[in-house]
N, C-alpha and C positions, 0 to 999 in steps of 0.2 A: 503493499502500499503505500502511495507516495503521492507528494502535495504538487499543485503546482502554482507558482506567485507571480503576480506583476499587480500593477496600481497603473490608472489611467489616471495623468495631470489633469488636474481643475481647471485652470487656466494661467494666464501669461505669467510671466515671472516677476518681481515686483524688486529689480535689483537696485530703484536708485541711491542717488548721490543726496547728502546732506545741505541744504541752501537755509539760512538762520534758522535751525534747528530744525527742518522738516526732509524728511525722507519722502520723496517723492514716486510714485510710481511711475515705466514708460507710458509711453501715447505710442499708439502705431501710424498716426499722419503726420507729416511733417508739418503740414498747417491747414485749417481749415479750408475747405474751398471755396473760390471766390465765384461760382457759377452753380455748375451741376453736383448737385448732390443725390442721396440715396433718404429719400424720405419716408419710405412706406414698405415695409416685407413682411411677408407671410406666408408660413407652411402649412398651415393647417390646410389645405386645398381639399377637397371630397371626404377627409377622413370623418370617424363618427361623431356626429354634433356639428358640425361645420356647415354650414351653409354657403358657402362658396363652391364650387369645382374642383377650381384649381389655386393651387400655389400663384402668389406673383411677387413683383420687385415693382415699386414704382419710384420713380426720381421728379426732382423737381429744380427750374434753374433759379438760384435765388440772383444772377445778376442781369446787366442792361441789354445785354443783345442775345440774339440766337445763335447756340452752339451745335456743330454740325457733329451728329454722333456716328457719324457712317461708316467709321475705320474704330466705334469705339465697341464694348460690351460689358455686360452683366457676367460675375462670375464666383461660385459658391462652393466651399469646400464644409466639411465635416467637422461637426465643434472640436475633436479630438484628432487630428489627420497622424496617420501615421506612415512607414516610410513609405510606401507603395499607395498612398491616395495624392491623387491629383484633383487641382480646378478644375470645375466643370463649367465649360464658356456658352455663352448665349449671343450669339454677334445681335451689334442693333444696325439701325437703319434710317436712316432721313437726318433731322434736327429736331430741337427743343426749342421752342420762343422764349423770352425771357418771363422769369413770371409763372410760366407754362408748366405742364407733368406730361411724364411721358408712361405707359405702361406696359410689364412684360411680363407676358405672359408662361407660366413653368407648368411643369406637368400637374395631370388632374387626378384625383381619386375617384373611388368607387362611388362616394358617396356626395351628398351635398345636391341643393336644389337648384341657385342660381348662379349662370353663366359670368363672368367679366362683365365690364365695359369692354370694347370694342377694341383687342389690344395694340401695340405699335410695334409689336417686337415679341415672337414665340419663340419659347427655347419647350426643353424635354427634362430639366431637371426637378428631381423629388428631393425637394427640400423636408430638412428635418421642421417639425410641427415644433421643437422646443426649443432644439441648440443649434447655431451653428453661424455661418461666415459668408456676407455676402460682399462683394466687392465692383465697385465701379474702377472700372479699368480702358485706360483711353488708345489703348489697341486691343486685337482679337487672338494674340496668343496667350495660351494658358499660365497663371502666372507659376511658379515656381517657388513663393515665400511658403512659410507654414507655421514662422513664429511673427509675432507682434511687432520684435524691431526688425525682423526681414520685409516684414510686408512695409514697414511705414520706411525701409528704406529704398523700396524700390518707386520710381519716381512715376512709373505710370500707373500706380493707382492713384487713380481722382480723390475716390471715397471708400469709405470699409465700414461696415457695421455686423460687429460682433453680439449675436443675442445668445442669453440663456445662457451656457457655460463655457463658453468658447472658448480656445486658448487665443486663437487670433480676434484681436477687439482692439479699437481706439480708447486711447484714455486707461481711468484707473480701474474702469467697471466693465462688465458687460451692458447691452442694453437689455432689457427684462427677458426669463426667458417667455416663452409662447405656447400658447395651445391653439386648440381645433376650431377656438369662436375669438383669442386674440392675436393682434397685429401689433409690431413695433414701428411705432411713428414718433417723427420730429414734431412740434408745436406747429400752431399755426404760419409764423414765421418762417418755417424749416431751418430755423438756427444750428448753427454748425460751431462747435467748441472743441472736435476733437473727444469730445468726452463721451462715450456712448452710452455709461450710464446714466449719466444727467443728460444727453440730447434727446434718449428714448425714453416713450412712456406706451405701456400695453394699454390698446385701443380695440373696439368695436373694427373688422375688417373694413375700409373704405376705400377699394381703388379709386385710382383717377386717370384719365387718359388724354392726350393732347385735343380732344374736346370739350374738356372740363376747361370753365373761365379761367385765364389768369391770376395772381396773385402774388404781389411783387412784394417785400418784404419792406416795412416802413423805417426810414432813417432814424429814431429813433430804435426800435428793435435792432438795427444793425451794429447801433452803439454801443447798445447794452450790451450785445455779446461783446463786442470787441471790450469793452468794460473787462468782462467777466472774465475772458481768457485772459487781460492783461492782469486781472487781479489772482489768476490762478498761480502765475507764475511766479509768486511770491510769496511767503510765511506773514500768516496777521502777524502784526505787530506786538497785541494782547491775544495769543490764543485762551480760548474758555473752550470748557466743556459742552457737549451737545444735548438735547434732550433725554437721550436714551442712556443708562446703564445696564453691564453685563447681564445683571439678572433681566435685565427688561427683554431682554434680545435671546436670552437663555428659554426664558418663562417655565412656565408650568406644566410644558404638552411636551412632546418628546420633541418637536419640531417646534421650531422657532418663529414666532405669530410674525417675524420681521424676515423670513424668510423668501431673498431673491431682492430684497429691496438693499439699495443704499444706505446705510447707517454710519452719521456722520462726529465725529471729533467724542466718540465712547473712550472714558478717559479708564486708568488700569494702570498695575505696577508691572514691569514683563517681570517673570518668574525664574525661567528658564529658555534656554535656543534649544533648538535641533537643525544641528548642524548638519547631519548626516541623511542619506536620501531626499526625500521629497522634503524641504527646510523651512521653518518657518520658528513661531514664540509663541511664547504663551504668555496672556495678561493674564492679570487678578485684581477686583477691585476690593483695596483693602476696606472698604466702608460698607461692610455685606448690609440686605434685609433682613427680614424675619421670619421670611419662608422657607424651609428647609427643600420645597423641593424645586428652588430655583438656583441655579449654580451660580457662583460669583467667578467663574473664570470660563475664558476660551481660546481658542488655537487661532493663532494670525498666521494665513498660510501665505508663504512668499514661492512657492515651487523650488525650481533649480536655484535660485541665488540665493547667499547667505544671508541672511536679517542681521541688520548696521545696526540693530539697539543693542544696549550691553545688560545685563541682568539687575536688576536695582532701578531702570530707567521708569520714569515717570511718565506715560505717554495717553497722545488723543489720537486714536487711529479712525479713519473712516476707509469704509470699507464695503462690500457688498456680502451678503449674509450668506451664506451657503451652508446646505444639508445635501454633504458627502458622501455618496452610500460606498465603499468598500465594494472591490471590485464587480462592479454594477456593469453594462453592456451601456456607452454613454452614459454613463452616472441618470439611468433610467432606474428611479427604486426598481419597479417591480419584475426587474430582471437578478433580483438578487435577494435572500432571507436577511443579507447583512441589516443591525442598526444602522442608522446616520448616524456624522456627525457634526456637530454644529461647529462649524467656521467662518471667518471672518479673510476674504480672498482680494486679492490686485489692492493691497493698502496703499493710502497714502496715511504717514508717521509724523507728530509733529512730536519732538523729547521737551519735555519740562521741565526738568529736573534727573540728577543721578544719584545714584549712593543711596537710595530711599530703601528703608526696610521692608524686609516681604514679611507676606502675612504670617501666619504660623502654620504648620502643618498639619491637616489631620490626621491623627493617629490611629490605623486600621488597624484591630485586633477583634477577637472573639464577643466583646462588646459593645463595638459599634457595625460592624459587618451582619447584616440579618443572618439569617441559618435557613432560609430557602432561596435556591440557588436562582428560579424563575417561578411565574407565576403558574398557573394551569389555567388558561384563556380557552381549551378546547380548540387550541389550531388560530387562535385570533390574533389579530395582529396588537401586541403591545402598544404601536404608537398611537394607537386610536383612541388611549387608556389615560390618564392622569398620570403623571409622576406620582407616587405614594412611597417615599425612603422606605417604610418601615415593612413593605409589601415583599421585596425581594432583593437580591445582590442585582441584577439587573436593573431595577430601579434607583436604587443609593446610589450605585457610581454615575446613574446618569445625572442626579441631582447636585455630584461632583464636579460634572465632567469636566476638564478645565482648568481644577483645583490642585495647590499641594499638597500632599498627602504623606505617610511616613510610613513604615514596617518598619519594628525591631528584631533582629535577631532572625530573619525567616531563614525558612527551612526550604532547598531548593525541591520539587517534587517533580520537576520536566525539565532534562537536560537543555544546555546550550544547542540549539542548531544551528545551522549554517549563514539564518538572517539573524544572530545575534540574539534571538529570542529565549528564553527562560522562563520557568512556570515557581513562583513559592507559594507558600499557605501562609493568610494570617490565623489561622487557627489551626496550632500547633499538635490538637490531639486530635482533630476529627482524619477518623476513614483512615488509620494512618494502616502503613503495609507496614510486613513487617522488616523491611530493607531501607524506610523511610518516606515511602510517596503514598500516594493521597487515594484512597479508592474507591471504582466506583460501584455503588454497591446493591444499584437498583434501576432499574428502568427511569428515565431522567429527574435519576439524583445524582447530579451533579453537584460536588463537592463543593459546599460555599464560602472555605477559605481559600482556594485557588484563585490566583492571578498571575496573567502575564508580567512581565520585568524586561523593559529591551532600555538598555543607556542610549540617552540620546547622542550623544556624539560617534554611536558604531560599534563600540566594544564589543569585543564577544570574551565574557568571561571564564568558561569554558568548563562550566559546572556539572555535577553530576547527582543525582538521587543522595538523596541523604549529606549533600554538602551546607552549605549556609553561607548568607550574607549578614554577619556579626554587625554590630552597633544598626546605626540608622540608613535605610536607603531610602532617598528622598525623591520628590518628581509630583506631577502633574497625571491627573486621570487622562488614559486619552482612549480612544478605540481604534484597534489597531488594525491598518488596512487590509489584513486580512479576515478581518473579522472576530471582534472579544474584545471587551476594553484591557488596557494595561496600565500600568504603572510606566510611565515614561520619565528615568531615571538620570535625571539633572548629575548624582549623587551614588553609587553605591555602598553598601559597607564593604566590610572587608571580609574576602573569600575564605571559609574554614572547611576542610576539604574532610568529609568524614572517612575517606578511602576504603572506599567499599570495592568490596573483591569479586568476581563473578565467579559464579557457582560451577561447582566441578561435580558433576555426576556419580554416583555411586555405581561403581561397575557392576553390570548383571553377575548370577553366578552362570556355572560352566554350564548347567541342565534349565536353563533361561533364556529363553528368547527376549531379544532387546530390539526394539520399535521407538524409531523416533521420529518428529517432523519439524522442517525446516523451514519456512519462508525464506529465501536466500534473495530477496527484490533485485528482479529485474536482471540477474546474473547474464554476460553474454561474453562472448571471448572478447570483445572489444574492452571489458573491465581491467584494470591494472591487477599486475600478477601479484600483487599486495594483498587485495580481495580476495583473490583465489586461495593464497597463502592463511590468510586469517579463519577462511572459513572452515579451512584443511584441519588449521589447528582446533579450531572450536568442535569440529566433531571427531577430532584423533582424543582431543585432552578433555573438554570441557562433558562430551557427551559419551565419555569412552568407549570411543566405536561402535556405533549400536550394530548390530547383525544388520537390519533393516533403515534403511532415511527414506522416508517420503520428502521429497523437493518440493516444494512451492515456488514459482515465476522463474522457472529455467526458461530462458531467450532462444531463439532457432540462431544458425551459426551466424548470420547478420546483423544479429540486435535488433536494435530499432531502427533499419532501416526497411523502406519496406519495398524491397525487391521480388515477392513471390519465394522467397527462401522457408522452407517450412521446418528441415531438418535440425535438429539440437546435439548433434552426436560430436562436432567441434566443442561447443559448449561444456557438455558430460565429461568428454575425454581431457579438457583440460582441469576440470575439479577432481577427475578420480586420480591423474595423473598427482595434484596437488596433493590430496589425499594421504598418497600412498608414500612420498616425500616427507610428508610428516611424519610417519611410521607408524601409520594405518594399513589397513588391510587393502588389497590389491580388489576396490568395488568391481563388481558389472550391473549393469544396468536394463532396466525395461521401462518403454516409452510408446507414446505413440503421437505421434507429427499430427498437429489440430490439420483443418482447412484453413488454407491461408484467411488471414483480418477473422475468423471466425469467434476468436474466445477471446475478446476484450481486454483487456489491458494496455501497456504501452504500445500504442501504435505501431504497426511491423515487426513489435517484437515477438509476435504468437508464445506466447508464454503457455506453459503445458507444466502438469504435476508430473512428475518423475521417480520411481524405484531404483535406487540404489538398495545393493543386497553384497553381502560378503558370503560366496560361494562355498568358503570353509568352514560354513557354519551353517548359512539354511541351502536348500535349493528353490529356485524358482520352477514350477510347474508350465510349461509352455505348453497352452490347448490351441486346437483351432488350426485352419487350413492358414499357409504362409502368403496367401492371394487375396484372403478376406481384405477390404478397405474397415478396418480396424478405426476409423476417426468418426465413420460415419453410420455403423451397423453394431447396436449394440451383444452386451455376451448377455445371457440368459444361466439363469441354476436349471442344471438337471441330475437326477438322482441314481448313483451306481451301485449297485451294490450297497444300499442303507446310508452312502454315504453322498454330501453334496459335492457335484462338481459345476465347474463354467464351463460355458462351450467354447467360449475364447477367455486365454489369458495368456496378455496381458487384454483388457477388453474395457469397453467405457459402458456405464451406465446410460441405457437411453437417450441417446447424442442426440438425433432429430427434435427430442421433446423442446416445445417453446421453453421450458424454464431457464433451458442453455442458453438461450440468446445473448450470442456475447458475451458468454462467460465458459470459463473453463468447467471440461466434462471430467468428470469423477476417473479414476483408473481404479481399476479392481486387479487383482493378479491372487493366485493361488500359491502359498509357499508349502513350503513341508520343513519341517524343523522335530527329527529324532522320528522319522518316519509318521507327523503327524500333521492331515491339513490344516494352514490358517489361511485366512481369507483377510486380505488388508483392501481397506477403499482410501484413496487417497483424492483429495476432496481439495478445489479451495473456491466455495461460493462468491457469490455478486457482490462486488465492495461498496459502500455505502459513499461514496463521493455523489450521490446525487441529494443527498438526505439535505433537509434544511440544517440551517445551524444551531448550534445546542447554546450560544451566545448571540442569538436575532431575534428580530423581530414578531416571529412566529411561536410560540408559546400551545403548548407544549412544539417542538416541531415535528412536523410530519415527516414520517422516513418513509420517502419512493421505493429506496430498492427491497424491502423488510419481504414485502410481498415476493418478491422474484426469489428472495433465500429460501424463504416456507416451502414454495413452492421447490426448488432444489430440495430441501432437507427432505421433504414427502417423497420424491421418489428413492433416493436413498436409504431412508427407513421402509421402504414397500420391498428395495428391494434383499435389504437384512433380514428382512421378515419373512422372502423367500429362501434365505440358507437356513434358515432356523425351522424352517417347517422342511425342510429337506433332513436336518436332523435336529434338533431341540438343544442339544451342548455343541452346537460347532463353534470352534474359534473365530470369532469374528472384532478386526479392531477397526472404529471407525479412525480416520486421524484427516489434521489439516487445518491450513487457516478457513476459519468457515466465517470469517467476517460480523460476527455477531456475539453478544455475551450469553454467556451462562443461563440467564433468567429471561431470554429473548423468547417471542413465539419460533423461531426456525428452531431455535433447540430441541422446542417443547416438541414441534413437531419432529424432529430427529429422532428423538428418546421415546416418545410415545405414541408418533402418527397424528396428533391433534394439538392444535397451534395452542390450547389452554393448557395443556400438560396434563388431561383427566383421563388419558388413556392408559394403558396397560405400558410399564416399560420394558424395552426390550434394549434398551444401551444404556452403559453408566456414565456419563459425562466424569471421567476423573476429577477434573478441576474443582469440580464440587465435593470432593471428598477430604481436599486440605481444607485447613484451618482459615476461617477468612481472609484473614492478615495477610494469605499466601495465593487468592486466589486471583491472579493477571499472569497475562502473558506477553501485553503492550503497553506502553506507555505514551498517550495522544492527548498535545494539547495539556500536559501535567496531572491527565488519568490516569490510572494505572487502571486497565480495563483486560478483560480477556474476550479475544478473536481466536485464539488459536486451540484445539482442543484435541485429545485419544480419549475416543468410545472405545468400552468394549462388551462384549455380550455374558449375558448370566454364565455359559458355558469357562468365559475366562477367571479362572481363581490365582490366589495365590501372588496379589498383585502386587509390584512396589512401582510409585509412578513419582517422577519428580519435574518443574519447572526450572531449567536452566537458566536464569539469568545473566547474560552474559552481551545484549546489545542494549535494549531499549530505555535504559536507564541513565547511559551514559551520553555525555559530550562527543565522544570516538565510539563510531559505530560500525561493523561490519553489514549489520542490516536494520532495520527496524523492527522485528519481529525477533522475540526468543522462542529457542526450540524446546520441547520437551520431549521426555523419552517414557517411556513405560515395559517392565521388566515382568514375566510371568513365565511359568511351566504348561505349555498346553498339555 
């Protein structure tokens, strides 16, 4: 199981320099246009609820003479252009009279009732109805710029409008985000100060063309605009706070009442800086209100530009309020289950004084943090409910979002990862595992003391489970770009190592058969030799050379390259050679190549489950014709001389059943140990990657993947039942990464054939036989949990079972899963 990380930048970077104690955000226009400007933009044409059938762009001529547009164009680019994104061009024709309008019709949707007035030019651009950038260009060549600064430097750009959350815009803020019923429009005088956020407002669409009566800006309006532009270039001699405070902006709801609006001169003290990744700084009001639901802190986002303020500065911030949804497509809330973060974007900052005392941090501990992590809302969106700090951890952290907090002597429950994340607990006695982690003890029972910690400077302390940050760890409460509240640490406590040692399994006795399962995390020939050597050492030393090893996530010979390769003999051969070199046996193997790109996992990797076995200790019973297509032909159970047999060994269980769509198919093998048959079923069930976020908006989160896993479990259960019907005391061992918890419906279906666990049990999930504080195989985002399992039929007796913790609790991991092993005498 692996995670993909990404972040979409929100807005143009705020780089500016100080002029009379004012930090000014960059503008995207060299000077306001003296004649033709973009006067109205609408991208919701034909969408649900729209009246107009088409998107449109409207131009207005502020000049005193007609302007020839025959060599000009209007162009559009998405809000967050990527490396391959290009500007879409609509050529113009004719001219625009002084004071006149010009209408460009763009793409039509499937809805709407009214056509536009007769357009003066027609294009086919499908503009975003919420966020995007429109440029008026004095040529018909597609622009190459993709940042505000680059577009400002392009002399062919006559005017430019970024709306919503567009990266490319003029001035310190975008024009308002649009909708299917609103356009962005300038005022009646078509005022152009090169400040999109100030020049445009959201209005009901009212497209005008060259037939519309002309309007010429009055001299007084022009003078006013000129004076305004002049005034904006210098600092106010007596800067004073505006009408709003941070607690007004944060409000008592999850979404700011000022979302999408520009707020002016918001006062606060700079409490911390983020100088790594997406940059910015936090401010906090030292004069809080009396409402516990309203936060006094907020993050000021400066994009890729390092903040130019210092901790302790007293500042006034003018910026646009933005609800940022991490990992959302196009910053659209509907595409993610994550909560949003309130940010101030495109800031203009006035520094009033420096060296001010910081507000005292809130100490997080068992007495201040609620005992319930998230409320049960029946799957509803928590952002539609009032913030209730005492209700849940999510509510509490939302109520102090952006504020300074402190954790003292924090024990690590999730190791440092490649992104500099680690997890600690603020409740040291809660759900403690025997090695210092924090366990998941029931469905939707995320440990309430769990909290992510990330250093503001991007440092990676390299801690493992059981280590501690002694003393105070201090920083602001933030919401991770990957989803989940965190402490953005401006200072970390001193690292104290607990010296956690990897588990070494007790070797089985000579007459015991030992079977292990191990997810080796996308193993491919292209992996470093060091990974193969570490996996080999783990199998030889920590697992004590099992007789049979079921491996999950073995990739084909070309790894993630999607070239049609399905064979994995090179991957397996490199691993078995490394095991032998480490002092282990020369393992033989059995596997079945999947149909290309049909088994899920990393695209192109064709991951599958594989049996390794020590032929000096155990025999593999091969059954079935060699020419059978075993990737699509299922094995079956027959009874011969009173003993169950497989028709195909190795074989797959019902591989064409829809429950295995885009997922690994179970591999079943018939082994012989001491002359007695043993049936091993290796599995890798569907992953949880499509499920909603445990730290997100919807509570409790929907587990869209659970139904498929329950179906997969039922198929395996029914196959085991066939083996036991043939012989009640048959030795059946089910192993693998089942991607679900010991108390889940999928495991109930596997053991009892019913999702609620009320049926008769035909398998024992061995993880449930361990003491509660040992029931975990995997650590994900600071939660010790069970994903990997070994289950045995009633005929398997005298069992010795152990989870071999050697990966998931450590900053330095060979795989993200811990293996486990069972030993018994058939």
